[in-house]
C-alpha positions in Angstrom: -9.2 48.1 -45.1 -11.2 49.8 -47.8 -9.4 52.9 -49.1 -12.2 53.7 -51.6 -14.1 56.1 -49.3 -12.5 59.5 -48.8 -12.3 61.3 -45.5 -14.8 63.9 -46.9 -17.2 61.1 -47.6 -16.7 59.7 -44.1 -17.3 63.2 -42.6 -20.5 63.6 -44.8 -22.0 60.5 -43.1 -22.0 62.4 -39.8 -24.8 65.1 -39.8 -23.7 66.3 -36.4 -20.2 67.7 -36.8 -19.6 67.8 -33.0 -17.0 66.5 -30.7 -19.4 63.7 -29.8 -18.6 62.1 -33.1 -14.9 62.4 -32.9 -14.2 58.8 -32.0 -16.6 57.3 -34.5 -15.0 59.5 -37.2 -11.5 58.4 -36.2 -12.7 54.7 -36.2 -14.2 55.0 -39.7 -11.0 56.7 -41.0 -8.8 54.0 -39.6 -11.2 51.3 -40.9 -10.8 52.7 -44.4 -7.1 53.6 -44.3 -5.6 51.4 -41.7 -4.3 54.3 -39.7 -4.9 58.0 -38.8 -2.7 60.3 -40.8 -1.5 63.7 -39.7 -3.5 65.1 -42.7 -6.6 63.3 -41.5 -6.3 64.8 -38.0 -6.0 68.3 -39.5 -9.0 67.8 -41.7 -11.1 66.3 -38.9 -10.1 69.2 -36.7 -11.3 71.7 -39.3 -14.6 69.8 -39.9 -15.3 69.5 -36.1 -13.9 72.9 -35.2 -11.5 71.3 -32.8 -7.7 72.0 -32.4 -5.4 69.3 -33.7 -3.9 68.9 -30.2 -7.4 67.8 -28.9 -7.9 65.3 -31.6 -4.4 63.9 -31.3 -4.9 63.8 -27.5 -8.1 61.7 -27.8 -6.7 59.4 -30.5 -3.4 58.8 -28.7 -5.3 58.0 -25.4 -6.9 54.9 -27.0 -4.6 52.1 -28.2 -7.0 51.1 -31.0 -5.7 54.0 -33.1 -2.5 53.9 -35.1 -0.7 56.8 -36.6 1.5 55.0 -39.1 0.5 52.9 -42.1 0.3 49.3 -41.1 2.5 46.6 -42.5 1.2 43.8 -44.6 1.4 41.4 -41.6 0.2 42.4 -38.2 2.0 40.8 -35.2 0.7 41.1 -31.7 2.9 40.0 -28.8 0.9 39.2 -25.7 2.4 40.6 -22.5 -0.2 39.4 -20.1 0.8 37.8 -16.8 0.9 34.2 -18.1 2.8 35.1 -21.2 5.2 37.2 -19.3 5.9 34.4 -16.8 6.5 32.0 -19.7 9.0 34.3 -21.5 7.1 36.6 -23.9 9.7 39.4 -23.1 12.5 37.3 -24.7 10.3 36.6 -27.8 9.5 40.3 -28.1 13.1 41.5 -27.6 14.5 39.0 -30.2 11.7 40.0 -32.7 12.4 43.7 -32.3 16.1 43.2 -32.6 15.8 41.0 -35.7 13.5 43.5 -37.4 15.3 46.6 -36.2 12.1 48.3 -35.0 10.4 49.3 -31.7 7.1 48.0 -30.5 4.3 49.9 -32.2 6.3 50.4 -35.4 6.3 49.0 -38.9 9.4 47.5 -40.6 11.1 49.6 -43.3 9.9 47.1 -46.0 6.3 47.6 -44.8 6.0 43.9 -44.3 5.4 43.7 -40.5 3.7 45.9 -37.8 4.5 44.8 -34.3 2.2 45.7 -31.4 2.5 44.7 -27.7 -0.9 43.9 -26.2 -1.9 43.4 -22.6 -3.7 40.1 -23.1 -5.1 38.1 -25.9 -7.2 35.8 -23.7 -5.3 32.6 -24.4 -3.4 32.2 -21.2 -3.3 28.4 -21.3 -1.3 28.7 -24.6 1.3 31.1 -23.2 3.4 32.6 -24.5 1.1 33.6 -27.3 1.5 35.7 -30.4 -1.2 36.6 -32.9 -0.2 37.0 -36.6 -2.8 38.3 -38.9 -5.5 37.1 -36.4 -4.0 33.6 -36.2 -2.9 32.5 -32.8 0.4 30.8 -32.2 1.0 29.0 -28.9 4.1 28.3 -26.8 6.1 30.7 -28.9 9.9 30.8 -28.4 12.3 33.2 -30.1 13.2 30.4 -32.6 9.5 29.7 -33.4 8.9 33.4 -33.8 11.8 33.6 -36.2 10.5 30.6 -38.2 7.0 32.2 -38.5 8.5 35.5 -39.8 10.8 33.6 -42.2 7.8 31.6 -43.6 5.8 34.8 -44.2 8.8 36.4 -45.9 9.2 33.4 -48.2 5.5 33.5 -49.1 5.9 37.1 -50.2 8.6 36.2 -52.7 
């Protein structure tokens, strides 16, 4: 994330202000801010002469786009077939209960964002979670709790 570049600067990098550049503009905005804000959607709509509903419709169709500021730590819970069979639903349920959030949300303290993903491609390690791009294998609810506790301690 590099919040130095403003949305106006991002938009100025696109000579063609057409619908064809909507996804690249959204990608750039998210790369710089970490998410797509309501204000950004409105501003992009104005620049591309598109209704906000169209932009939100496109952005919400792709799971790469987030509409809330991300937490400091990004946790992905794999729900692919192998992970499901090996108990990733229990890990997910206990994590969401412990953190008092829903999948796709960020904790109140802005420490953790939790996302459910279809597959991370590490089936032999199931169930797998990815925390800040680091893979954790054979995760149980207890192991997940330990990982979160360690990250919290590091922050203090």
